[in-house]
N, C-alpha and C positions, 0 to 999 in steps of 0.2 A: 504494500500500500504506500503510495507516494504521498509525501506531505509538502505543502507549500511552506516556504520559509516564514511567512507571516503568521502561521498557525502556532509557532513556538511562543509568541508573545501572549497567547491565550492560556498557556499552562499556568496553573495557580502557584507559581514559584514566588519566593520572597525576593526582595531587591538584593542585588549582588553585595552591596555594602554591609548587609546584615551578617554576612559570613564572618567579618572581623569582630562584630559585636558578639557573635557566637563564641569565637575563640576566647574573648575576654570573659564571658560568662563561664566557660569551662574552667579557666584559671581561677576565677572567683570561687567556683564550686569546690575545686581541689583545696583551696585555702580554707574554706569553711569546714570541709570534711576533716582536714588535718587538725584544725582547732577542736572539732567535736571529739575526735577519737584520741588525739595525742596532746592536745594543748590545754587540757584541764577544763574545758567548757567554761570560758569566762562568764562571770556573773552578769556582765553587760547584756548578754543575749537571753537572759531569763525574763520573759515577758508573758503577760496574759494573752491568750488567744482563744478564739471561738472554736469549739470542737463539736462536730456532729455526734461523735461517740468517743469516749475516753475510757480505756480499760487498763488500769494499772492495778490498784488494790481492789477497786470495785468498778463495775461498768456503769457509766453515766452517759446520758444522752442530752444533746443540745445544751452544753454548759461552757462556761469560761474556765479554762485551765491555765495554770502557770507551767510553762515549759521552756526549755532551752531551744531556740529556733535555728541553731546552727545546722542541724541535720535537714531541716526543711529548706533552708537556704541552699544547702549543698545539692539536694535532690532537684529542686525547682531550677536552680541555675544550670545544673548539668543537663537536665532535660531540655530546657529552652535553648541552651547553647548548642547542644547536638542537633536540635531541630533547625536552628538557624544555619549551622554549617552544612547540614545534609540537604536542605531544600532552598538554599539561596541560588539564584540564577547565575549562570556563567555570563561573562561579558558578551559572548556570542553564542547563542543557542542555535545549534545546527542540527541537521539530521543525525549525524554521528553522536552528538551529545545527547539527543533525545533517545537514541537506541541504547546508549550506555545507561541512561536513567532507568529505562524500562527493564533492561536485563538485571541491573543492580537491585531494583525493587523486587523483582521476582525471586532472585537468589536470596535476598535478605528475608523474604517471607519463608522460603524453604529452610534457611538456617535457623531462624528464630523458632519456627515450628519444631524443628529437631531439638533445639535446646529445651523448649517447653516440654516436649514429650519425655526427654531424658530426666528432667527435673521431676516431672509428675510420677515417673516410674521408680525413681531412686531416692527422693527426699520426701519425708512425711512430717506433718504437723506444721507448726508456726514457721520454721525455716523455709518450707516450700512456698508459703505466701510471700515471704520476703524475696525469694529467688524469682518468683513469677513477676514481681514488680521490676526486678533488675533485668528481666528478659526484654522488657520494652526498650531499655537503654541499649541492650545488645542489638536489637533491630536497627536502631539508628546508627550504631557503630558499624555493623556489618554492611549496611547500605552505603554509608559514606566511604568506607575503605574500598568496597567493590567498585563504587562509582568512580573514585579517583583512579583506581588501577585500570578500569576499562577506558576511562577518558585518556589516560596516558597512552594506552595501547592504540586508541583511535588516533591520537595526535601523532604518534610515531608512524602509523600507517599513512596518514595524510602527508607527512613530511617525506616519507619514502616515495610515495606516488609522485610528489612534486620533483624529487631529485631524479627519478628515472624517466620522466616524461619531458623530453627536450622541447616539445611544442608548448609547454605551459609557460605563461608569461612570468617574467621576473617579478618577485614580490615587491620590490622597492622602486618600480618604474614610475 
């Protein structure tokens, strides 16, 4: 199925510049995770928050609870950062870039489903729930890594095609 170049502008991708914001959010999330797990959870981050359900000593619904929000900052910043990196548009969205996106998306679904099944069959109880949540992040990481690798392969092929085709116009004419 052939695509017209103007159809790529209609893909629901984020602006290219958000990729850099995504990298900053990922760094922020790593810093928050470090503070949460190894930095003694500074008291500055102890704040009251609204909780739909809170289950520590007792299960409570629709309450305000006091919690250290570093883990929430880490997870939200990592999720949004990965989303921005994964789904920001390229400077030039072409047929090859579109093909790389589609292939990466399909393989990421396959890979994440495989991870999900392995977790479901081998981990039981509360840790399984936590790992299921992590598998969402795995999807974004798998997609991004595959997309970058396929995009690199595509660009190398295009460069190779330009080098072996003497009738191709010079790039800087």
